[in-house]
C-alpha positions in Angstrom: -31.6 -48.0 10.6 -30.9 -44.5 9.6 -29.0 -44.0 6.6 -26.7 -40.7 5.8 -27.4 -38.7 2.8 -24.6 -39.4 0.0 -23.3 -36.1 0.6 -22.7 -36.0 4.5 -19.0 -37.0 5.7 -18.6 -39.1 8.5 -17.1 -37.3 11.5 -13.3 -37.8 10.7 -10.0 -36.2 12.6 -9.1 -33.2 11.1 -5.9 -34.5 9.6 -8.0 -37.3 7.9 -10.6 -34.5 6.3 -9.9 -33.9 2.7 -9.2 -30.3 2.3 -11.8 -28.0 0.4 -11.2 -25.6 -2.0 -8.7 -23.0 -0.7 -9.5 -19.3 -0.1 -9.0 -16.9 -2.9 -8.1 -13.7 -0.8 -4.6 -14.6 -0.9 -4.6 -14.5 -4.5 -6.5 -11.3 -4.6 -4.7 -9.4 -1.9 -1.2 -10.7 -3.3 -1.7 -9.4 -6.7 -2.7 -6.1 -5.6 -0.3 -5.7 -3.2 2.4 -6.7 -6.2 0.9 -4.0 -8.2 0.6 -1.2 -5.6 3.9 -1.6 -4.7 5.3 -1.4 -8.6 2.8 1.4 -8.9 4.3 3.1 -5.9 7.9 2.5 -6.8 7.4 3.9 -10.6 5.8 6.8 -9.4 9.1 7.9 -7.2 11.0 7.3 -10.4 8.9 9.5 -12.4 8.8 12.2 -9.4 12.5 12.2 -9.7 13.0 12.1 -13.0 10.7 15.2 -13.4 12.4 17.2 -10.8 15.6 16.5 -12.4 14.1 17.6 -15.8 12.7 20.6 -14.2 15.8 22.1 -12.3 17.4 21.6 -15.7 15.3 23.9 -17.5 16.9 27.5 -17.2 13.2 28.9 -17.9 11.8 27.7 -15.1 12.0 29.2 -11.5 14.5 27.3 -9.0 13.1 29.1 -5.7 12.7 26.1 -3.6 13.7 25.6 -0.4 17.4 24.4 0.4 16.0 21.5 2.4 13.6 20.5 -0.6 16.0 18.3 -2.3 17.2 16.4 0.2 13.4 15.8 2.0 12.7 14.9 -1.4 15.2 12.0 -2.0 14.7 10.8 1.4 11.3 10.5 1.2 11.9 8.5 -1.8 14.5 6.2 -0.7 11.9 5.4 2.4 9.1 5.2 0.0 11.1 2.7 -2.0 11.8 0.5 1.2 8.6 0.5 2.1 7.4 -0.6 -1.6 9.7 -3.4 -1.2 8.3 -4.7 2.0 4.7 -4.6 0.2 6.3 -6.4 -2.9 7.8 -9.0 -0.8 4.7 -9.4 1.1 2.6 -9.6 -2.0 4.8 -12.4 -3.4 4.7 -14.6 0.2 1.0 -14.2 0.4 0.7 -15.3 -3.3 3.0 -18.5 -1.9 0.6 -18.7 1.5 3.7 -18.2 3.4 2.8 -17.1 7.0 5.5 -14.2 6.6 2.9 -12.3 4.5 1.0 -11.2 7.1 3.3 -9.1 9.2 4.7 -7.9 6.4 1.4 -6.3 5.3 0.8 -4.8 8.7 4.4 -3.3 8.6 3.8 -1.7 5.5 0.8 -0.3 6.8 2.0 1.2 10.0 4.8 2.7 7.9 3.1 3.8 5.0 0.3 5.7 7.1 2.6 7.9 9.0 4.7 8.7 5.7 1.5 9.7 4.0 0.4 11.9 6.5 3.5 13.7 6.8 3.5 14.2 3.1 0.3 15.4 3.5 1.5 18.0 5.8 4.7 18.8 3.6 2.5 19.4 0.5 0.5 22.2 2.6 3.5 23.7 3.8 5.1 23.9 0.5 1.9 25.3 -1.6 1.8 28.1 1.1 5.0 28.7 0.1 4.9 28.8 -3.6 5.2 31.8 -5.4 2.4 31.4 -8.5 2.8 33.8 -11.3 -0.6 36.0 -11.2 -3.3 35.8 -14.0 -6.0 33.8 -15.1 -6.7 30.6 -13.2 -4.3 31.7 -10.7 -7.0 31.5 -7.9 -8.7 28.4 -9.1 -5.3 26.6 -8.8 -4.8 27.8 -5.6 -8.0 26.9 -4.7 -7.7 23.2 -6.2 -4.2 22.4 -4.7 -5.6 21.4 -1.2 -8.4 19.4 -2.9 -5.8 17.4 -4.9 -3.7 17.0 -1.7 -6.7 15.6 0.1 -8.0 13.3 -2.9 -4.2 12.0 -3.0 -4.2 10.7 0.4 -7.7 9.3 0.4 -6.6 7.3 -2.3 -3.2 6.1 -1.1 -4.3 5.5 2.6 -6.9 3.3 1.8 -4.8 0.2 1.0 -2.9 0.4 3.8 -6.0 1.1 6.0 -8.1 -1.8 4.1 -4.6 -4.4 4.8 -4.5 -3.7 8.8 -8.3 -4.4 9.0 -7.9 -7.2 6.9 -5.2 -8.8 8.4 -6.2 -8.3 12.3 -9.3 -9.9 11.8 -9.6 -13.4 13.8 -10.4 -15.6 11.0 -7.5 -14.2 8.7 -4.8 -14.6 11.8 -6.2 -18.1 12.1 -6.1 -19.0 8.5 -2.4 -17.8 8.1 -1.3 -19.8 11.2 -2.9 -22.8 9.8 -0.4 -22.0 6.8 2.3 -22.8 9.3 1.1 -26.1 10.4 -0.7 -27.1 7.1 -4.1 -28.0 8.6 -6.8 -25.7 6.6 -9.1 -23.5 8.9 -12.6 -24.1 7.4 
């Protein structure tokens, strides 16, 4: 007579198998997505406010190209919309709703090209800047491209991670299980 160890479960149909502990990644990524969206929206708000303050100061030079204001407002509005997509995706991920996956993928697919456009525009604007001559000017000019590259690397890391994460087969299967209620182990 063979006896099963006490920890072994008999073979049961999937609907009768008691669920294990749910995976923790939706909680972690959901919280990070919400925080990332809030940070993005805050940066846009601070950036727009600083432009208003900068332009209101009569001692500051105002030799910006005419199209820069329209571009800045347009990009800010698009970025706020993209941040809203990420915020909703993060909340839905916390609730383990299947719609969270396409929202995160959509965020990444919109964010990556927007960041690349921002990098190109930053380089173009840097080339048009008339910095005063004096000590430190050459260092400032040399550091500007480094700042752009570092900023892009930091901001693009999360969207690239989301694309890789949400396109994985195991993640797709788990998200699909939220629809049916059958847990994927």
